C-alpha positions in Angstrom: 50.7 10.3 27.9 50.4 12.0 24.7 52.2 9.2 22.9 50.2 6.1 24.3 46.8 8.3 23.4 48.3 8.7 19.7 48.9 4.8 19.7 45.5 4.1 20.5 44.2 6.2 17.6 46.0 3.9 15.6 44.9 0.8 16.8 40.9 2.1 16.4 41.7 3.7 12.6 43.5 0.0 12.0 40.5 -1.5 13.3 37.9 0.4 11.7 39.1 -0.7 8.2 38.7 -4.0 9.3 34.9 -5.9 8.7 33.0 -6.2 12.1 30.7 -9.1 12.4 30.9 -10.0 16.4 27.8 -7.9 17.4 24.4 -8.1 16.2 21.8 -5.6 16.3 20.8 -4.7 19.7 17.6 -2.9 21.1 20.2 0.1 22.5 21.5 0.7 18.9 21.2 4.4 17.8 19.6 4.8 14.0 22.0 7.1 12.3 20.9 7.9 8.7 23.7 9.1 5.9 23.7 9.7 2.6 26.4 9.2 0.0 28.8 12.3 -0.6 28.1 13.7 3.3 30.2 13.5 5.9 28.5 12.4 9.1 30.0 13.7 13.0 29.2 11.7 16.0 30.1 13.1 19.5 32.6 10.6 21.7 34.5 11.4 24.5 38.6 9.8 24.5 38.1 6.7 22.3 39.8 3.2 22.9 38.6 1.3 20.2 36.3 2.0 17.1 34.7 -1.4 15.0 32.5 -1.3 12.1 30.6 -4.0 10.5 31.1 -3.7 6.8 33.8 -0.7 5.5 32.4 -1.0 2.2 29.2 1.1 2.9 30.6 3.3 5.4 34.2 3.8 7.7 35.9 6.1 9.4 36.8 9.2 8.0 39.0 11.2 10.9 38.7 10.8 14.9 39.8 12.6 17.4 39.2 13.0 21.7 35.4 14.5 21.1 34.7 13.6 17.4 34.1 10.8 15.1 33.7 11.3 11.6 32.0 9.0 9.2 32.5 8.4 5.4 29.0 7.1 3.8 30.5 5.0 0.6 27.5 2.7 -0.7 23.8 2.8 -0.1 23.4 -0.1 2.7 23.5 -0.3 6.5 26.1 -1.5 9.0 26.8 -1.7 12.5 29.1 0.8 14.0 30.6 0.5 17.9 32.6 2.7 19.8 34.5 2.0 23.2 35.3 5.5 25.1 35.1 6.6 28.8 31.2 6.6 28.4 31.4 3.0 27.6 29.9 0.9 25.1 28.2 2.9 22.3 26.3 1.1 19.5 25.1 2.7 15.9 23.0 1.4 13.6 24.2 3.0 10.4 21.7 3.5 7.4 23.4 4.9 4.0 21.2 6.3 1.4 21.8 7.4 -2.1 20.1 11.3 -1.5 19.0 13.3 0.9 15.1 12.6 0.1 14.1 15.3 2.5 15.7 18.1 0.5 13.7 17.7 -2.8 10.4 16.7 0.0 10.9 20.4 0.8 11.2 21.7 -2.9 8.1 20.1 -3.8 6.3 21.0 -0.5 6.9 24.4 -1.8 5.8 23.8 -5.2 2.4 22.4 -3.9 2.0 24.9 -1.3 1.4 27.1 -4.5 -1.6 25.2 -6.0 -3.8 25.5 -3.2 -4.4 21.7 -2.7 -4.6 20.9 1.1 -5.6 17.5 0.7 -2.4 16.6 -1.4 1.1 16.3 0.9 4.2 14.4 0.5 6.6 12.0 2.4 10.1 11.1 2.2 11.3 7.4 1.1 15.1 7.3 1.7 15.0 3.6 0.8 13.4 4.3 -2.5 15.0 7.8 -2.9 11.7 8.9 -4.4 9.2 11.3 -2.5 5.7 9.9 -2.5 3.0 12.6 -3.0 -0.1 11.2 -1.3 -3.5 12.3 -0.4 -6.5 13.1 -3.0 -7.7 15.7 -5.4 -11.0 16.3 -6.6 -10.6 16.7 -10.6 -8.4 15.2 -12.7 -6.8 18.6 -13.6 -5.8 19.5 -10.6 -3.7 16.3 -11.0 -2.4 17.1 -14.2 -1.3 20.5 -12.7 0.6 19.2 -10.1 3.1 17.1 -13.2 3.3 20.3 -15.2 4.4 22.6 -11.8 6.6 19.5 -10.7 8.4 19.6 -14.2 11.9 17.3 -14.0 11.2 16.7 -10.6 8.3 14.6 -11.2 11.3 11.9 -12.1 11.8 11.7 -8.2 8.4 11.2 -7.2 5.9 8.2 -6.8 2.5 9.7 -7.7 -0.3 7.9 -5.4 -2.8 10.5 -5.6 -6.2 10.0 -6.3 -8.8 11.4 -8.1 -12.1 11.5 -6.3 -14.4 12.7 -9.1 -14.0 9.3 -10.9 -16.2 7.7 -8.7 -19.0 10.1 -10.7 -21.3 7.9 -13.1 -21.8 9.7 -16.3 -25.1 8.5 -18.3 -25.0 9.2 -22.3 -28.0 8.8 -24.0 -27.1 8.4 -28.0 -29.6 8.2 -30.7 -28.6 7.2 -34.6 -30.7 8.3 -36.9 -31.4 8.1 -40.8 -33.3 11.5 -42.3 -34.0 12.3 -45.0 -31.6 14.8 -46.5 -33.3 18.3 -45.2 -35.3 17.1 -42.5 -33.2 17.5 -39.7 -34.5 21.5 -39.9 -37.9 20.1 -38.1 -36.0 18.8 -35.3 -34.8 22.2 -34.2 -31.1 22.2 -35.5 -30.1 24.6 -38.1 -26.9 23.6 -39.6 -24.0 26.8 -40.0 -22.7 27.5 -42.7 -19.4 29.1 -41.4 -17.2 28.0 -38.8 -18.1 30.8 -36.1 -22.0 31.2 -35.6 -24.2 31.7 -32.6 -26.8 28.8 -32.6 -30.5 29.5 -31.9 -32.8 26.5 -31.4 -36.1 26.3 -33.0 -39.1 27.8 -30.8 -40.8 24.9 -30.8 -38.3 23.5 -28.8 -36.4 26.0 -27.4 -36.1 29.5 -26.3 -32.3 29.3 -25.2 -29.4 30.1 -26.9 -26.2 28.4 -27.2 -23.2 30.2 -28.2 -20.9 27.2 -29.6 -18.7 27.1 -32.5 -18.1 24.0 -33.7 -17.7 23.8 -37.4 -20.7 22.3 -39.9 -20.7 18.9 -38.4 -21.3 20.2 -35.0 -24.1 22.0 -33.3 -25.7 22.0 -29.9 -28.8 23.4 -28.6 -30.5 23.5 -25.2 -33.6 21.5 -26.2 -35.4 19.0 -24.2 -35.2 15.4 -24.9 -39.1 15.3 -24.8 -39.4 17.9 -27.5 -37.0 16.1 -29.7 -38.6 13.1 -29.1 -42.4 14.6 -30.0 -40.1 16.1 -33.5 -38.5 12.9 -34.3 -41.7 10.7 -33.7 -43.3 12.8 -36.5 -41.0 12.3 -38.8 -40.9 8.9 -38.5 -44.6 8.7 -39.0 -43.8 10.4 -42.2 -41.3 8.2 -43.4 -38.7 10.6 -43.6 -36.3 8.8 -40.6 -35.9 5.9 -38.5 -33.7 5.2 -35.8 -30.8 2.9 -36.1 -29.8 2.3 -32.6 -30.3 4.3 -29.4 -28.2 2.6 -26.6 -27.8 4.2 -23.2 -23.9 4.2 -22.2 -23.0 4.7 -18.0 -19.4 5.1 -17.5 -17.3 6.7 -14.8 -16.0 10.4 -14.8 -12.7 9.9 -17.0 -13.0 6.4 -18.3 -14.0 6.3 -21.9 -17.0 4.3 -23.2 -17.2 2.7 -26.9 -20.0 2.2 -29.3 -20.5 0.3 -32.5 -23.6 0.3 -34.6 -22.7 -1.8 -37.5 -20.9 -4.6 -38.1 -17.8 -7.2 -39.8 -17.0 -8.1 -42.5 -14.3 -10.7 -43.2 -10.8 -9.9 -45.4 -9.2 -13.1 -46.6 -5.7 -13.3 -47.2 -3.0 -16.0 -48.2 0.5 -16.4 -49.3 0.7 -16.7 -53.2 3.6 -19.3 -54.2 4.7 -19.2 -57.9 3.9 -21.6 -60.3 6.4 -24.9 -60.9 5.3 -25.4 -64.1 4.5 -21.4 -65.7 7.5 -19.0 -64.6 6.1 -15.9 -63.4 2.8 -17.1 -62.9 0.8 -17.7 -59.3 0.0 -21.4 -58.1 -1.5 -22.5 -54.9 -2.0 -20.5 -51.9 -0.7 -21.2 -48.2 -1.2 -19.9 -44.6 -4.8 -18.3 -45.7 -6.3 -16.3 -42.8 -9.3 -14.5 -42.2 -9.3 -11.0 -40.7 -12.6 -8.9 -39.4 -12.9 -5.1 -39.7 -15.5 -3.1 -38.6 -17.9 -0.7 -40.6 -20.8 1.1 -39.6 -20.6 3.9 -37.0 -18.1 3.8 -34.4 -18.1 6.2 -31.4 -15.6 6.7 -28.7 -16.2 8.7 -26.2 -15.1 9.9 -22.6 -16.7 12.2 -20.3 -15.4 14.0 -17.2 -17.0 15.7 -14.5 -15.7 19.1 -13.9 -15.5 21.7 -11.0 -17.9 23.7 -12.3 -20.3 20.8 -12.5 -20.2 20.9 -16.6 -19.9 17.5 -18.3 -16.3 17.8 -20.8 -16.7 15.6 -23.5 -13.9 14.1 -26.0 -15.4 12.5 -29.1 -13.7 10.4 -32.0 -16.7 9.7 -34.6 -16.0 7.0 -37.4 -18.6 6.5 -40.0 -18.0 3.8 -42.7 -19.8 2.0 -45.2 -18.9 -1.4 -47.4 -18.4 -1.0 -51.2 -17.5 -3.6 -53.8 -15.8 -6.8 -53.4 -11.5 -6.9 -54.2 -10.4 -10.3 -55.3 -7.3 -12.1 -56.6 -6.5 -15.9 -56.6 -5.1 -15.4 -52.7 -7.1 -12.6 -51.3 -10.5 -11.6 -51.0 -11.3 -8.0 -49.4 -14.0 -5.4 -49.4 -13.8 -1.2 -50.5 -14.6 0.6 -47.6 -15.2 4.5 -47.4 -14.7 6.3 -44.3 -15.7 9.4 -42.5 -13.8 10.8 -39.4 -15.0 13.6 -36.5 -12.7 14.2 -33.5 -13.9 17.1 -31.3 -14.1 17.9 -27.5 -16.4 21.0 -25.9 -18.4 21.2 -22.4 -21.9 20.3 -22.3 -24.7 21.0 -19.5 -26.2 18.1 -17.6 -29.0 17.1 -19.8 -27.5 19.3 -23.0 -27.9 17.6 -26.3 -25.1 17.5 -29.1 -25.8 16.4 -32.6 -23.4 15.5 -35.4 -25.0 16.3 -38.6 -23.6 16.1 -42.3 -23.0 12.9 -43.2 -24.7 12.6 -46.5 -25.2 9.3 -48.4 -25.9 9.4 -51.9 -28.9 7.2 -53.4 -29.6 6.1 -56.9 -32.2 4.5 -58.9 -32.3 2.7 -62.2 -35.6 2.5 -64.4 -35.3 0.3 -67.5 -37.9 1.1 -70.3 -38.0 -1.5 -73.3 -40.9 -2.4 -75.9 -42.5 -5.5 -75.4 -41.3 -8.3 -78.0 -39.2 -6.4 -80.1 -37.1 -5.6 -77.0 -36.7 -9.2 -76.5 -34.5 -9.2 -80.2 -30.8 -10.3 -80.8 -28.7 -7.0 -81.1 -31.6 -5.3 -82.4 -33.1 -5.3 -78.9 -30.7 -2.5 -77.8 -32.6 -0.1 -79.6 -35.8 -0.8 -78.2 -34.7 -0.4 -74.3 -33.8 2.6 -72.6 -31.9 2.6 -69.1 -32.1 5.6 -67.0 -30.7 6.5 -63.8 -31.7 9.0 -61.5 -29.7 10.6 -58.4 -31.1 11.9 -55.2 -32.4 15.6 -55.1 -31.8 15.4 -59.2 -35.6 17.3 -59.4 -38.4 19.2 -57.7 -40.8 16.1 -59.1 -38.8 13.2 -59.8 -36.1 12.3 -57.3 -35.1 9.6 -54.9 -33.9 11.2 -51.5 -30.5 10.9 -49.9 -30.0 10.3 -46.6 -28.4 12.0 -43.5 -26.7 10.3 -40.6 -27.7 12.2 -37.5 -26.0 11.1 -34.5 -27.3 12.9 -31.1 -25.6 12.9 -27.6 -27.3 13.9 -24.1 -25.1 13.2 -21.2 -26.2 13.2 -17.7 -24.9 13.3 -14.2 -26.1 10.0 -12.6 -24.6 10.1 -9.3 -21.5 9.9 -7.1 -20.6 6.9 -5.3 -20.6 7.1 -1.8 -17.6 5.5 -0.1 -18.5 2.2 2.1 -18.1 2.8 5.6 -15.7 -0.2 7.4 -15.2 -1.5 4.1 -12.1 -3.4 5.6 -11.8 -5.6 8.5 -9.5 -3.2 11.2 -6.0 -4.9 11.4 -4.9 -6.5 14.8 -2.9 -3.2 16.0 -4.7 0.4 14.6 -3.8 4.2 15.5 -7.3 6.0 15.9 -8.3 9.4 16.0 -11.1 10.9 18.2 -13.8 10.9 15.3 -15.4 14.6 14.9 -17.9 15.4 12.1 -16.4 18.1 10.0 -20.2 19.5 9.9 -19.7 20.0 13.3 -16.3 21.8 13.1 -16.9 25.8 13.1 -13.4 27.0 14.4 -10.7 27.2 11.6 -7.9 26.5 13.6 -9.7 23.0 14.9 -10.3 22.0 11.3 -6.5 22.6 10.7 -5.7 20.7 13.6 -8.2 17.7 12.4 -6.5 18.2 9.1 -2.8 17.5 11.0 -3.7 14.8 13.0 -5.1 12.9 9.9 -1.8 13.5 8.1 0.4 11.9 11.2 -1.8 9.2 11.8 -1.5 8.2 8.1 2.3 8.0 7.9 2.4 6.2 11.4 3.6 2.2 12.4 2.6 0.6 15.7 5.5 -0.2 17.3 5.9 -4.0 16.7 7.8 -4.2 20.4 4.9 -2.2 21.9 2.7 -4.7 19.7 4.1 -7.9 20.9 4.1 -6.7 24.7 0.4 -5.8 24.4 0.8 -1.8 25.0 -2.0 0.4 24.1 -2.8 3.5 25.0 -3.9 7.5 24.0 -1.0 10.2 23.6 -1.6 14.1 22.9 1.0 16.0 21.3 1.1 19.7 21.2 2.4 21.4 17.5 3.8 24.6 16.8 2.9 25.8 13.3 4.0 28.4 11.5 1.5 29.9 8.3 3.3 28.1 5.8 2.9 24.6 7.4 6.7 24.1 9.0 7.2 22.4 12.6 8.7 24.7 15.1 8.2 23.0 18.4 6.8 19.5 18.9 6.4 17.6 22.6 4.0 15.4 24.4 2.1 17.2 26.0 0.0 14.6 27.9 1.8 11.2 27.7 0.4 7.4 27.6 1.6 5.0 30.1 4.5 3.7 27.8 7.4 5.5 27.0 7.7 3.8 23.8 4.2 4.9 22.2 5.2 8.7 23.2 8.3 8.4 21.5 7.0 7.0 18.4 4.5 9.5 18.0 7.0 12.2 18.6 8.9 11.1 15.7 6.0 10.7 13.2 4.8 14.2 13.9 8.1 15.3 12.9 8.8 13.4 10.1 5.5 14.2 8.4 6.5 18.2 8.4 5.8 20.4 6.8 2.3 20.4 7.4 0.0 22.0 5.0 -0.6 26.2 4.9 -2.7 27.9 7.1 -6.1 28.7 5.4 -7.0 31.9 4.9 -9.3 32.5 7.7 -6.2 31.6 10.3 -4.6 35.3 10.7 -2.1 34.0 13.4 1.7 34.2 12.8 2.2 30.8 14.3 -0.3 28.6 16.0 -0.2 25.4 18.6 -2.6 22.9 18.1 -3.0 19.6 20.1 -3.1 16.6 18.5 -4.8 13.3 20.4 -3.4 9.9 18.8 -4.8 6.6 20.2 -3.0 3.1 19.9 -5.6 0.7 20.4 -5.0 -3.3 20.1 -8.1 -5.5 18.6 
């Protein structure tokens, strides 16, 4: 008898190495998940025959009366069939590169320390990645997750959405040209050193704004109405003029660009050597025209912070067109350019000013004696040419001008999400609707969060959908303060086992759940999760 059993094992081992294609997938196959490098044991009872579909994916490593050991080799899937005392046992083997559930648990531990209950994870074995889903309120929370994960971020797929991007911020920009010194009448006093406390003009504001922004930037708690009155007075006196006053609106976290100026052409071509005169340039070919922007160019990126303040990233470039520089094959303009970059926090309606961009002006006077100044050669002695620079003297001067830019951000609105914006699919899984404002019990509020997680990960069983099965099932989950699933069972089954099993399996795979909020003091909690399967 012992020899006969040994012979059966030899035959079974030999057959296992051969490809097996005679048994298609059946409904009764048991799904088995394997990972490369990890042996897996299947319980059996006195096997008589073993067959495996693709030995290159997974093969039999060892066999005994009670156990069958599988060795996964490469990623893929195959079928295993065992004949023993229990009859024919069919298994569908899924082999993956790595156990992403191990990575998922590490990521969940990190996320639990960040206190972001709206973020959760899902293991994706087929992609060898862990998907990070959910939403955060601010972009900096999303950045915190990336920093906290470190090298683990390479094993993740970031599917987090930022709710703050729905906020719309309007920026009121004014580009003003002032006679030098007139900015003091607007209520701004430019600092003479790096660290100063700015005090607004008493005619405009009584507030104090402590900012350290250097010589170019200053911030004042002025009102737009008071500022406009002062500016109108300067315009009436001929000391100021508004070059541009646009209003830019963009989503929080996006970038807006403003150009006040124009473009100048730059002509270029390829010089060909002269065929008649060595070393000289002949005709040109391949002429092209490129346009360069000049004027005031603002790149603004506002972001709404959790505190309600507006984080502003600002890049300013001011350029002017100079003289023409030309050759036989190219023509261009000289350009002077001044740039400034900063980032700061402003309150809603607070004004930031950029100044110190001074433009020197000059005038040229020609004095001459009639008739005598027109004589050839001798006329030079009867003509006098004088040039006046800006602010040359208090009585005889040409005013220099200063470019002055103000920015005032306003939080316009936060766009509400449209209700029922998408038509529901043919088969859908619902949860009973409970308004957040009606939930006072912290455990009930937590159970709703767990319920939402489960439904987001659920898939309507295809066989149940085709058969028209629908119904409601209530699960009962036992959870620890860390969100680990200690136990799960079907408390109130539906009329169909396939729906109950699908809901229970999804609840187990969704674990761990978010940690308990501070309001829940219990060491373990049972929560009931109702789920509705419904066909349209």
